[in-house]
C-alpha positions as CSV (number, residue, x, y, z in Angstrom):
1,P,0.0,0.0,0.0
2,G,1.1,3.5,-0.6
3,C,0.8,6.1,2.1
4,H,0.6,9.7,0.9
5,P,0.6,12.6,3.4
6,R,-2.1,15.2,2.7
7,S,-3.4,18.2,4.5
8,G,-5.5,17.3,7.5
9,G,-3.6,14.2,8.5
10,R,-2.2,11.0,7.1
11,T,-3.9,9.4,4.2
12,A,-3.4,6.0,2.6
13,N,-4.6,4.9,-0.8
14,P,-3.7,1.2,-1.2
15,G,-3.8,1.5,-5.0
16,G,-4.2,-1.4,-7.3
17,L,-4.2,-4.4,-5.0
18,V,-5.0,-7.7,-6.7
19,L,-6.3,-10.6,-4.8
20,S,-5.1,-13.7,-6.6
21,R,-6.3,-17.2,-6.0
22,K,-3.3,-17.6,-3.6
23,L,-3.7,-15.1,-0.8
24,N,-0.5,-15.8,1.1
25,S,1.1,-12.5,-0.2
26,F,-2.0,-10.6,0.7
27,D,-2.0,-11.9,4.3
28,A,1.8,-11.4,4.6
29,T,2.1,-7.9,3.2
30,V,-1.1,-5.9,2.8
31,T,-2.8,-6.8,6.1
32,P,0.3,-5.9,8.2
33,A,1.0,-2.8,6.2
34,I,-2.5,-1.5,6.7
35,A,-2.2,-2.3,10.4
36,A,1.1,-0.5,10.7
37,F,-0.4,2.6,9.0
38,L,-3.4,2.6,11.2
39,D,-1.4,2.0,14.4
40,G,0.1,5.5,13.8
41,G,-3.0,7.1,15.2
42,P,-6.1,8.6,13.5
43,A,-5.8,8.5,9.8
44,R,-7.8,8.6,6.6
45,L,-7.9,5.6,4.4
46,M,-9.7,5.3,1.1
47,A,-10.0,1.9,-0.5
48,E,-11.5,0.6,-3.7
49,I,-12.5,-3.0,-4.1
50,R,-13.1,-4.2,-7.7
51,L,-13.9,-7.9,-7.6
52,T,-14.0,-9.8,-10.9
53,Y,-13.6,-13.2,-9.3
54,F,-13.9,-14.6,-5.8
55,N,-13.8,-17.8,-3.9
56,S,-13.9,-18.8,-0.3
57,S,-10.3,-17.7,0.3
58,S,-10.8,-14.3,-1.2
59,A,-14.1,-13.9,0.6
60,R,-12.4,-14.7,3.9
61,A,-9.6,-12.2,3.2
62,L,-12.1,-9.5,2.3
63,M,-14.1,-10.1,5.5
64,E,-11.0,-9.9,7.6
65,L,-9.9,-6.7,5.8
66,L,-13.3,-5.0,6.3
67,E,-13.3,-6.1,10.0
68,Q,-9.8,-4.5,10.4
69,L,-10.9,-1.3,8.7
70,D,-14.2,-1.1,10.6
71,E,-12.3,-1.5,13.9
72,A,-9.9,1.3,12.9
73,A,-12.9,3.5,12.0
74,G,-14.4,2.8,15.4
75,N,-11.1,4.0,16.9
76,G,-11.2,7.4,15.1
77,A,-9.8,6.7,11.6
78,E,-11.8,8.0,8.7
79,I,-12.3,4.9,6.5
80,T,-14.1,5.0,3.1
81,I,-14.5,1.9,1.0
82,D,-15.9,2.0,-2.5
83,W,-16.8,-1.5,-3.6
84,Y,-17.4,-1.9,-7.3
85,C,-19.4,-4.9,-8.6
86,D,-20.4,-6.1,-12.0
87,P,-24.0,-5.0,-12.3
88,D,-24.8,-8.4,-14.0
89,D,-23.2,-10.5,-11.2
90,D,-25.9,-10.9,-8.5
91,I,-23.8,-13.3,-6.4
92,T,-20.8,-10.8,-6.0
93,R,-23.2,-7.9,-5.3
94,E,-25.1,-9.9,-2.7
95,F,-21.8,-10.9,-1.1
96,A,-20.7,-7.2,-1.0
97,E,-24.0,-6.1,0.4
98,D,-23.9,-8.8,3.1
99,I,-20.3,-7.9,4.2
100,A,-21.1,-4.2,4.1
101,S,-24.1,-4.6,6.3
102,D,-21.8,-5.9,9.1
103,V,-19.7,-2.7,8.9
104,S,-20.9,-0.2,11.4
105,N,-18.1,2.4,11.6
106,A,-16.5,2.7,8.2
107,K,-18.4,4.2,5.2
108,V,-19.0,1.5,2.5
109,S,-20.6,2.2,-0.9
110,I,-21.6,-0.5,-3.3
111,L,-21.2,0.8,-6.9
112,D,-21.4,-0.6,-10.4
113,L,-18.3,-1.4,-12.3
114,D,-18.0,0.6,-15.5
115,A,-18.6,-1.3,-18.7
116,D,-15.0,-0.4,-19.9
């Protein structure tokens, strides 16, 4: 993840993260990097999720990530998550909506992927 200072505090924009079918690198690098950033005190983090494929492993990783971000938001961080779904993929959209309904502190928006 990239951390870019901006006026009003610390801001992180994780950029183009890709969840592959093997999530070892995600668990080993992204999760601790976000935790280290958030441990620095109140911060602002903007994340985009663009899911084109998911399985039980990526679903678990996304649930854990959203739990981590929601906890940080409960501790004073400003967390915004834009979750983009294929408008024709009801299963992915329902998954996103289910996960987002469990988030109480961070702001989660479910949006349509562009047709690009």
